C-alpha positions as CSV (number, residue, x, y, z in Angstrom):
1,M,-200.7,89.5,-103.6
2,N,-197.4,87.6,-103.1
3,A,-195.1,87.6,-100.1
4,T,-192.6,90.1,-101.6
5,S,-195.2,92.7,-102.4
6,L,-196.9,92.2,-99.0
7,S,-193.5,92.7,-97.3
8,L,-192.8,95.8,-99.3
9,L,-196.3,97.2,-98.5
10,S,-195.9,96.5,-94.8
11,R,-192.4,98.1,-94.8
12,S,-193.7,101.2,-96.6
13,V,-196.6,101.5,-94.0
14,Y,-194.1,101.1,-91.1
15,T,-191.8,103.7,-92.7
16,S,-194.6,106.2,-93.1
17,E,-195.8,105.7,-89.5
18,L,-192.2,106.1,-88.3
19,L,-192.0,109.4,-90.2
20,I,-195.2,110.6,-88.6
21,D,-194.0,109.6,-85.1
22,L,-190.6,111.4,-85.7
23,V,-192.6,114.6,-86.5
24,L,-194.8,114.1,-83.4
25,L,-191.8,113.8,-81.1
26,P,-190.5,117.4,-81.3
27,L,-194.0,118.8,-81.7
28,S,-195.3,117.2,-78.5
29,A,-192.1,118.2,-76.6
30,F,-192.5,121.8,-77.9
31,N,-196.2,121.8,-76.9
32,I,-195.2,120.9,-73.3
33,Y,-192.7,123.7,-73.2
34,I,-195.2,126.2,-74.6
35,V,-197.9,125.2,-72.1
36,I,-195.5,125.3,-69.1
37,S,-194.2,128.7,-70.1
38,T,-197.5,130.4,-70.7
39,A,-199.1,132.5,-67.9
40,V,-202.6,132.6,-69.4
41,M,-203.8,129.2,-68.4
42,H,-204.8,128.0,-64.9
43,L,-202.5,125.5,-63.2
44,N,-205.0,122.6,-63.5
45,L,-205.5,123.1,-67.2
46,K,-201.7,123.4,-67.8
47,I,-201.2,120.0,-66.0
48,I,-204.0,118.3,-68.0
49,I,-202.7,119.6,-71.4
50,C,-199.1,118.7,-70.4
51,A,-200.3,115.2,-69.5
52,Q,-201.9,114.8,-72.9
53,S,-198.7,115.9,-74.6
54,L,-196.7,113.6,-72.4
55,G,-199.0,110.7,-73.4
56,V,-198.4,111.5,-77.1
57,L,-194.7,111.9,-76.5
58,L,-194.4,108.5,-74.7
59,Y,-196.5,106.7,-77.3
60,S,-194.4,108.2,-80.1
61,I,-191.1,107.2,-78.5
62,E,-192.3,103.7,-77.9
63,R,-193.8,103.3,-81.4
64,S,-190.6,104.8,-83.0
65,I,-188.4,102.3,-81.2
66,E,-190.8,99.4,-82.1
67,L,-190.9,100.5,-85.8
68,L,-187.1,100.8,-85.9
69,I,-186.8,97.3,-84.6
70,L,-189.4,96.1,-87.1
71,L,-187.7,97.9,-90.0
72,L,-184.1,97.0,-89.2
73,L,-184.4,93.6,-87.7
74,Y,-187.9,92.6,-88.8
75,L,-188.6,91.5,-85.2
76,P,-192.3,92.0,-84.1
77,R,-193.0,92.3,-80.4
78,K,-194.2,88.6,-80.1
79,A,-190.9,87.5,-81.7
80,M,-189.0,89.6,-79.2
81,E,-190.6,87.6,-76.4
82,A,-189.7,84.4,-78.1
83,N,-186.1,85.5,-78.9
84,G,-185.2,86.3,-75.3
85,L,-185.9,90.0,-75.4
86,K,-188.8,89.8,-72.9
87,V,-187.6,92.8,-70.9
88,L,-187.6,95.0,-74.0
89,A,-191.0,93.7,-75.2
90,R,-192.5,94.3,-71.8
91,S,-190.9,97.7,-71.4
92,L,-192.2,98.8,-74.7
93,S,-195.7,97.5,-73.8
94,A,-195.6,99.4,-70.5
95,I,-194.6,102.6,-72.1
96,Q,-197.2,102.2,-74.8
97,N,-199.9,101.5,-72.2
98,V,-199.0,104.6,-70.1
99,G,-199.0,106.8,-73.3
100,I,-202.3,105.5,-74.5
101,S,-203.9,105.7,-71.0
102,L,-202.8,109.3,-70.5
103,S,-204.1,110.3,-73.9
104,S,-207.4,108.5,-73.6
105,W,-208.3,109.7,-70.1
106,V,-207.5,113.4,-70.8
107,G,-210.8,114.1,-72.5
108,L,-212.8,113.0,-69.5
109,I,-210.5,114.7,-67.1
110,L,-210.8,117.9,-69.0
111,V,-214.6,117.8,-68.9
112,M,-214.5,117.2,-65.2
113,E,-212.1,120.1,-64.7
114,R,-214.3,122.4,-66.7
115,I,-217.4,121.3,-64.7
116,Y,-215.4,121.9,-61.5
117,A,-214.3,125.4,-62.7
118,T,-217.9,126.2,-63.6
119,V,-219.4,125.2,-60.3
120,N,-216.7,127.1,-58.4
121,V,-216.6,130.0,-60.8
122,K,-216.2,132.6,-58.0
123,H,-213.2,131.0,-56.4
124,Y,-211.6,128.9,-59.1
125,E,-209.3,131.5,-60.7
126,G,-207.8,132.3,-57.3
127,M,-207.2,128.6,-56.4
128,K,-203.6,127.6,-56.8
129,S,-203.8,124.2,-55.2
130,P,-203.1,121.2,-57.6
131,L,-205.5,119.0,-55.5
132,F,-207.7,118.3,-58.5
133,N,-204.7,117.1,-60.5
134,I,-203.3,115.0,-57.6
135,I,-206.7,113.2,-57.3
136,W,-207.0,112.4,-61.1
137,M,-203.3,111.5,-61.4
138,G,-203.7,109.1,-58.4
139,F,-206.6,107.5,-60.0
140,L,-204.7,107.2,-63.3
141,V,-201.7,105.7,-61.6
142,R,-203.9,103.1,-59.9
143,E,-205.7,102.2,-63.1
144,N,-202.4,101.8,-65.0
145,Y,-200.9,99.7,-62.2
146,Y,-203.9,97.5,-62.1
147,K,-204.2,97.1,-65.9
148,H,-200.6,96.5,-66.6
149,Y,-198.9,95.0,-63.6
150,V,-201.7,93.1,-61.7
151,K,-203.4,91.9,-64.8
152,Y,-200.1,91.2,-66.5
153,S,-198.8,89.1,-63.7
154,R,-201.8,86.9,-64.0
155,S,-201.5,86.5,-67.8
156,P,-198.1,87.1,-69.2
157,S,-199.3,87.4,-72.8
158,A,-202.2,89.9,-71.9
159,Y,-200.5,92.9,-73.4
160,L,-198.7,91.5,-76.4
161,P,-200.4,92.1,-79.7
């Protein structure tokens, strides 16, 4: 495979991924709207599902921006760092990490919430306190802060692919 055909193949993959991300953007935003407006779900479950959709939305936004830069300027993230666009590269990396982290933790959090609801089955439906969500969001913020900012400050290239 020569360089021209490899470049054409990579651009077609980038384009198809961009199209998928552009479809995901309104779908995840619409899902957040639907979940917020429904009265059927418990508050804790609404917040968890909205967090997952927000993770998909953030990741899709970041990836769409990155793919547009790749397709229009052919400037990968490492090249952004080298060409004086460190702030853009690090911002994209931070948004991507938050989106991935939100999406990846939601499964565990959902299982924990369902166990909590099962154990407190007599009182759970009447509970309107978002304490469960405050605890897991606090944990998630701490994890993201440690992973991205503390670790990143020790090794500037830690989050650049």
